[in-house]
N, CA, C and O atoms as CSV, one atom per row, in Angstrom:
chain,resi,resn,atom,element,x,y,z
A,1,UNK,N,N,7.077,10.040,11.861
A,1,UNK,CA,C,6.360,8.519,11.210
A,1,UNK,C,C,5.210,7.508,12.049
A,1,UNK,O,O,5.395,7.141,13.209
A,2,UNK,N,N,4.414,7.265,11.512
A,2,UNK,CA,C,2.949,6.724,11.545
A,2,UNK,C,C,3.125,5.575,11.284
A,2,UNK,O,O,3.773,5.708,10.246
A,3,UNK,N,N,2.990,3.890,11.531
A,3,UNK,CA,C,2.900,3.360,11.405
A,3,UNK,C,C,1.223,2.290,11.536
A,3,UNK,O,O,0.711,1.710,12.493
A,4,UNK,N,N,0.694,2.475,9.687
A,4,UNK,CA,C,-0.682,2.200,9.020
A,4,UNK,C,C,-0.600,0.989,9.041
A,4,UNK,O,O,0.235,0.640,8.206
A,5,UNK,N,N,-1.301,-0.364,9.886
A,5,UNK,CA,C,-1.695,-1.058,8.816
A,5,UNK,C,C,-2.587,-1.222,7.336
A,5,UNK,O,O,-2.383,-2.414,7.104
A,6,UNK,N,N,-3.075,-0.939,6.700
A,6,UNK,CA,C,-3.830,-1.350,5.238
A,6,UNK,C,C,-4.414,-2.551,4.583
A,6,UNK,O,O,-3.698,-3.058,3.719
A,7,UNK,N,N,-5.433,-3.050,4.787
A,7,UNK,CA,C,-6.261,-3.777,4.065
A,7,UNK,C,C,-6.198,-3.284,2.322
A,7,UNK,O,O,-6.633,-2.224,1.870
A,8,UNK,N,N,-5.610,-4.256,1.646
A,8,UNK,CA,C,-5.740,-4.143,0.353
A,8,UNK,C,C,-6.585,-4.895,-0.411
A,8,UNK,O,O,-6.037,-5.384,-1.399
A,9,UNK,N,N,-7.915,-5.181,-0.253
A,9,UNK,CA,C,-8.873,-7.129,-1.254
A,9,UNK,C,C,-8.412,-6.933,-2.255
A,9,UNK,O,O,-7.425,-7.667,-2.290
A,10,UNK,N,N,-8.467,-6.465,-3.031
A,10,UNK,CA,C,-8.168,-6.793,-4.276
A,10,UNK,C,C,-6.931,-7.479,-4.778
A,10,UNK,O,O,-6.902,-8.275,-5.716
A,11,UNK,N,N,-5.589,-6.959,-3.821
A,11,UNK,CA,C,-4.170,-8.086,-4.649
A,11,UNK,C,C,-4.494,-9.088,-3.995
A,11,UNK,O,O,-4.708,-9.402,-2.824
A,12,UNK,N,N,-4.486,-9.647,-5.256
A,12,UNK,CA,C,-4.297,-11.015,-5.435
A,12,UNK,C,C,-3.068,-12.082,-5.906
A,12,UNK,O,O,-3.067,-13.304,-5.763
A,13,UNK,N,N,-1.833,-11.076,-6.623
A,13,UNK,CA,C,-1.127,-12.465,-6.691
A,13,UNK,C,C,0.222,-11.945,-6.839
A,13,UNK,O,O,0.102,-11.413,-5.735
A,14,UNK,N,N,1.673,-11.531,-7.272
A,14,UNK,CA,C,2.913,-11.252,-7.033
A,14,UNK,C,C,2.675,-9.871,-8.090
A,14,UNK,O,O,3.092,-8.738,-7.849
A,15,UNK,N,N,2.108,-10.176,-8.979
A,15,UNK,CA,C,1.505,-9.000,-10.535
A,15,UNK,C,C,1.100,-7.555,-9.173
A,15,UNK,O,O,1.345,-6.350,-9.140
A,16,UNK,N,N,0.531,-8.330,-8.414
A,16,UNK,CA,C,-0.683,-6.765,-7.269
A,16,UNK,C,C,0.686,-6.369,-6.570
A,16,UNK,O,O,0.800,-5.144,-6.521
A,17,UNK,N,N,1.393,-6.821,-6.205
A,17,UNK,CA,C,1.737,-6.889,-4.930
A,17,UNK,C,C,3.547,-5.554,-5.590
A,17,UNK,O,O,4.253,-4.646,-5.150
A,18,UNK,N,N,3.311,-6.682,-7.224
A,18,UNK,CA,C,4.559,-5.387,-7.912
A,18,UNK,C,C,3.804,-4.087,-8.444
A,18,UNK,O,O,4.619,-3.273,-8.008
A,19,UNK,N,N,3.194,-3.591,-8.839
A,19,UNK,CA,C,2.341,-2.219,-8.820
A,19,UNK,C,C,2.031,-2.142,-7.521
A,19,UNK,O,O,2.732,-1.284,-6.984
A,20,UNK,N,N,1.250,-2.687,-6.738
A,20,UNK,CA,C,1.954,-2.216,-5.556
A,20,UNK,C,C,3.078,-1.210,-5.147
A,20,UNK,O,O,3.315,-0.005,-5.067
A,21,UNK,N,N,3.466,-2.090,-4.997
A,21,UNK,CA,C,5.574,-1.291,-4.352
A,21,UNK,C,C,5.477,-0.427,-5.551
A,21,UNK,O,O,5.284,0.707,-5.115
A,22,UNK,N,N,5.506,-0.403,-6.589
A,22,UNK,CA,C,5.791,0.375,-7.727
A,22,UNK,C,C,5.132,2.236,-7.404
A,22,UNK,O,O,5.567,3.372,-7.591
A,23,UNK,N,N,4.371,1.853,-7.059
A,23,UNK,CA,C,3.328,3.416,-6.639
A,23,UNK,C,C,3.492,3.952,-5.682
A,23,UNK,O,O,3.235,5.135,-5.459
A,24,UNK,N,N,4.188,2.754,-4.571
A,24,UNK,CA,C,4.041,2.921,-3.453
A,24,UNK,C,C,5.399,4.109,-3.477
A,24,UNK,O,O,5.429,5.233,-2.976
A,25,UNK,N,N,6.559,3.308,-4.328
A,25,UNK,CA,C,8.096,3.968,-4.283
A,25,UNK,C,C,7.986,5.403,-5.703
A,25,UNK,O,O,8.815,6.212,-6.120
A,26,UNK,N,N,6.820,5.173,-5.985
A,26,UNK,CA,C,7.087,6.285,-7.210
A,26,UNK,C,C,6.580,7.754,-6.488
A,26,UNK,O,O,6.659,8.829,-7.083
A,27,UNK,N,N,5.941,7.575,-4.828
A,27,UNK,CA,C,5.368,9.250,-4.410
A,27,UNK,C,C,6.848,9.076,-3.449
A,27,UNK,O,O,7.243,10.155,-3.008
A,28,UNK,N,N,7.663,7.918,-3.093
A,28,UNK,CA,C,9.073,8.328,-2.834
A,28,UNK,C,C,8.759,7.703,-1.589
A,28,UNK,O,O,9.299,8.261,-0.634
A,29,UNK,N,N,7.924,6.536,-1.257
A,29,UNK,CA,C,8.212,6.111,0.122
A,29,UNK,C,C,8.801,4.836,0.200
A,29,UNK,O,O,8.659,4.044,-0.732
A,30,UNK,N,N,9.511,4.518,1.306
A,30,UNK,CA,C,10.380,3.914,1.229
A,30,UNK,C,C,9.739,2.634,2.409
A,30,UNK,O,O,9.341,1.501,2.136
A,31,UNK,N,N,9.804,3.138,3.408
A,31,UNK,CA,C,9.260,2.222,4.382
A,31,UNK,C,C,7.399,1.385,4.332
A,31,UNK,O,O,6.219,1.534,4.649
A,32,UNK,N,N,8.334,0.550,3.714
A,32,UNK,CA,C,6.099,0.109,3.815
A,32,UNK,C,C,6.787,-1.697,2.994
A,32,UNK,O,O,7.593,-2.115,2.163
A,33,UNK,N,N,6.042,-2.042,3.705
A,33,UNK,CA,C,6.001,-4.080,3.565
A,33,UNK,C,C,5.089,-4.358,2.707
A,33,UNK,O,O,4.044,-3.811,3.057
A,34,UNK,N,N,4.903,-5.251,1.242
A,34,UNK,CA,C,3.366,-5.527,0.768
A,34,UNK,C,C,3.099,-7.518,1.176
A,34,UNK,O,O,3.815,-8.401,0.704
A,35,UNK,N,N,2.147,-7.708,1.939
A,35,UNK,CA,C,1.752,-8.129,2.476
A,35,UNK,C,C,1.223,-9.105,1.817
A,35,UNK,O,O,1.135,-10.042,2.612
A,36,UNK,N,N,0.750,-9.460,0.629
A,36,UNK,CA,C,0.448,-10.320,-0.381
A,36,UNK,C,C,-0.769,-11.987,0.691
A,36,UNK,O,O,-1.904,-11.720,1.085
A,37,UNK,N,N,-0.367,-12.924,0.833
A,37,UNK,CA,C,-0.328,-13.467,1.787
A,37,UNK,C,C,-1.982,-13.145,2.478
A,37,UNK,O,O,-3.047,-13.724,2.263
A,38,UNK,N,N,-1.645,-11.956,3.388
A,38,UNK,CA,C,-2.956,-11.695,3.991
A,38,UNK,C,C,-3.382,-9.957,3.793
A,38,UNK,O,O,-3.883,-9.210,4.633
A,39,UNK,N,N,-2.856,-9.567,1.937
A,39,UNK,CA,C,-3.697,-8.771,1.644
A,39,UNK,C,C,-3.502,-7.479,2.194
A,39,UNK,O,O,-4.263,-6.541,1.960
A,40,UNK,N,N,-2.671,-7.420,2.796
A,40,UNK,CA,C,-1.859,-5.687,3.827
A,40,UNK,C,C,-0.461,-5.263,2.869
A,40,UNK,O,O,0.345,-5.821,2.126
A,41,UNK,N,N,-0.742,-3.948,3.394
A,41,UNK,CA,C,0.207,-2.694,3.306
A,41,UNK,C,C,0.800,-2.667,4.194
A,41,UNK,O,O,1.130,-1.526,3.870
A,42,UNK,N,N,1.394,-2.839,5.230
A,42,UNK,CA,C,1.885,-1.780,6.715
A,42,UNK,C,C,3.121,-0.837,6.224
A,42,UNK,O,O,4.138,-1.100,5.582
A,43,UNK,N,N,2.669,0.246,6.732
A,43,UNK,CA,C,3.971,1.307,5.786
A,43,UNK,C,C,3.856,2.126,7.480
A,43,UNK,O,O,3.051,1.941,8.394
A,44,UNK,N,N,5.000,3.030,7.364
A,44,UNK,CA,C,5.226,3.513,7.867
A,44,UNK,C,C,5.046,5.528,7.134
A,44,UNK,O,O,5.473,5.695,5.992
A,45,UNK,N,N,4.643,6.370,7.630
A,45,UNK,CA,C,4.167,7.640,6.246
A,45,UNK,C,C,3.640,8.615,7.749
A,45,UNK,O,O,3.311,8.570,8.934
A,46,UNK,N,N,3.882,9.447,6.574
A,46,UNK,CA,C,3.268,10.609,7.410
A,46,UNK,C,C,2.338,11.846,6.367
A,46,UNK,O,O,2.035,13.032,6.499
A,47,UNK,N,N,2.116,10.740,5.275
A,47,UNK,CA,C,1.456,10.499,4.081
A,47,UNK,C,C,0.707,9.588,3.951
A,47,UNK,O,O,0.642,8.909,2.926
A,48,UNK,N,N,-0.122,9.390,5.170
A,48,UNK,CA,C,-0.688,8.506,4.637
A,48,UNK,C,C,-2.778,8.634,3.437
A,48,UNK,O,O,-3.489,7.703,3.061
A,49,UNK,N,N,-2.965,10.049,3.283
A,49,UNK,CA,C,-3.512,10.704,2.390
A,49,UNK,C,C,-2.985,10.302,0.435
A,49,UNK,O,O,-3.650,9.875,-0.508
A,50,UNK,N,N,-1.634,10.678,0.555
A,50,UNK,CA,C,-0.791,10.328,-1.028
A,50,UNK,C,C,-1.325,8.548,-0.712
A,50,UNK,O,O,-2.252,7.980,-1.288
A,51,UNK,N,N,-0.639,8.101,0.099
A,51,UNK,CA,C,-0.740,6.096,0.528
A,51,UNK,C,C,-1.435,5.939,-0.187
A,51,UNK,O,O,-0.932,5.617,-1.263
A,52,UNK,N,N,-2.822,6.020,-0.177
A,52,UNK,CA,C,-4.118,6.193,-0.050
A,52,UNK,C,C,-4.158,6.025,-1.765
A,52,UNK,O,O,-4.259,4.989,-2.422
A,53,UNK,N,N,-4.050,7.329,-2.190
A,53,UNK,CA,C,-4.558,8.334,-3.194
A,53,UNK,C,C,-2.972,7.003,-4.229
A,53,UNK,O,O,-2.842,6.992,-5.453
A,54,UNK,N,N,-2.714,6.748,-3.940
A,54,UNK,CA,C,-1.066,6.311,-4.869
A,54,UNK,C,C,-1.533,4.690,-4.959
A,54,UNK,O,O,-0.887,3.879,-5.623
A,55,UNK,N,N,-2.416,4.429,-4.404
A,55,UNK,CA,C,-2.348,2.837,-4.588
A,55,UNK,C,C,-4.549,2.533,-5.111
A,55,UNK,O,O,-5.133,1.553,-5.574
A,56,UNK,N,N,-5.068,3.997,-4.680
A,56,UNK,CA,C,-6.365,3.633,-6.105
A,56,UNK,C,C,-6.113,4.132,-7.317
A,56,UNK,O,O,-6.896,4.040,-8.263
A,57,UNK,N,N,-4.471,4.958,-7.366
A,57,UNK,CA,C,-4.638,5.066,-9.213
A,57,UNK,C,C,-3.908,4.159,-9.283
A,57,UNK,O,O,-3.365,4.563,-10.311
A,58,UNK,N,N,-3.466,3.364,-9.104
A,58,UNK,CA,C,-3.154,1.526,-9.226
A,58,UNK,C,C,-4.004,1.104,-9.802
A,58,UNK,O,O,-3.733,0.460,-10.815
A,59,UNK,N,N,-5.399,1.282,-9.404
A,59,UNK,CA,C,-6.508,0.735,-9.018
A,59,UNK,C,C,-6.618,-0.353,-7.792
A,59,UNK,O,O,-7.260,-1.388,-7.969
A,60,UNK,N,N,-5.972,-0.083,-6.554
A,60,UNK,CA,C,-5.820,-0.906,-5.937
A,60,UNK,C,C,-6.849,0.317,-4.457
A,60,UNK,O,O,-6.497,1.355,-3.897
A,61,UNK,N,N,-8.401,-0.705,-4.322
A,61,UNK,CA,C,-8.549,0.278,-2.618
A,61,UNK,C,C,-8.180,-0.352,-1.889
A,61,UNK,O,O,-7.994,-1.566,-1.968
A,62,UNK,N,N,-7.865,0.848,-0.396
A,62,UNK,CA,C,-7.173,0.321,0.219
A,62,UNK,C,C,-7.942,0.701,1.161
A,62,UNK,O,O,-8.971,1.336,0.931
A,63,UNK,N,N,-7.585,0.395,2.259
A,63,UNK,CA,C,-8.143,0.730,3.851
A,63,UNK,C,C,-7.415,0.542,5.489
A,63,UNK,O,O,-7.207,-0.545,6.029
A,64,UNK,N,N,-7.127,1.813,6.038
A,64,UNK,CA,C,-6.869,1.750,6.878
A,64,UNK,C,C,-6.977,0.744,7.959
A,64,UNK,O,O,-7.963,1.066,8.622
A,65,UNK,N,N,-6.272,-0.635,8.598
A,65,UNK,CA,C,-7.035,-1.228,9.802
A,65,UNK,C,C,-6.597,-0.462,11.316
A,65,UNK,O,O,-7.121,-0.166,12.390
A,66,UNK,N,N,-5.419,-0.374,10.693
A,66,UNK,CA,C,-4.833,0.502,12.521
A,66,UNK,C,C,-3.688,1.180,12.180
A,66,UNK,O,O,-3.072,1.819,13.033
């Protein structure tokens, strides 16, 4: 697994964090953390493209920070 820090600048509230969580769970991701205050998602995955696509489908543009 590779660790990624994703910036999600449009994440603004608990509802956003919940939608992001549901989107990632929906594609089978289990090892992630949503950090609302930092507007980041920490994720360990081998499917970065799938993670970014799921977030995009949920209405959130994300980019890799590290």
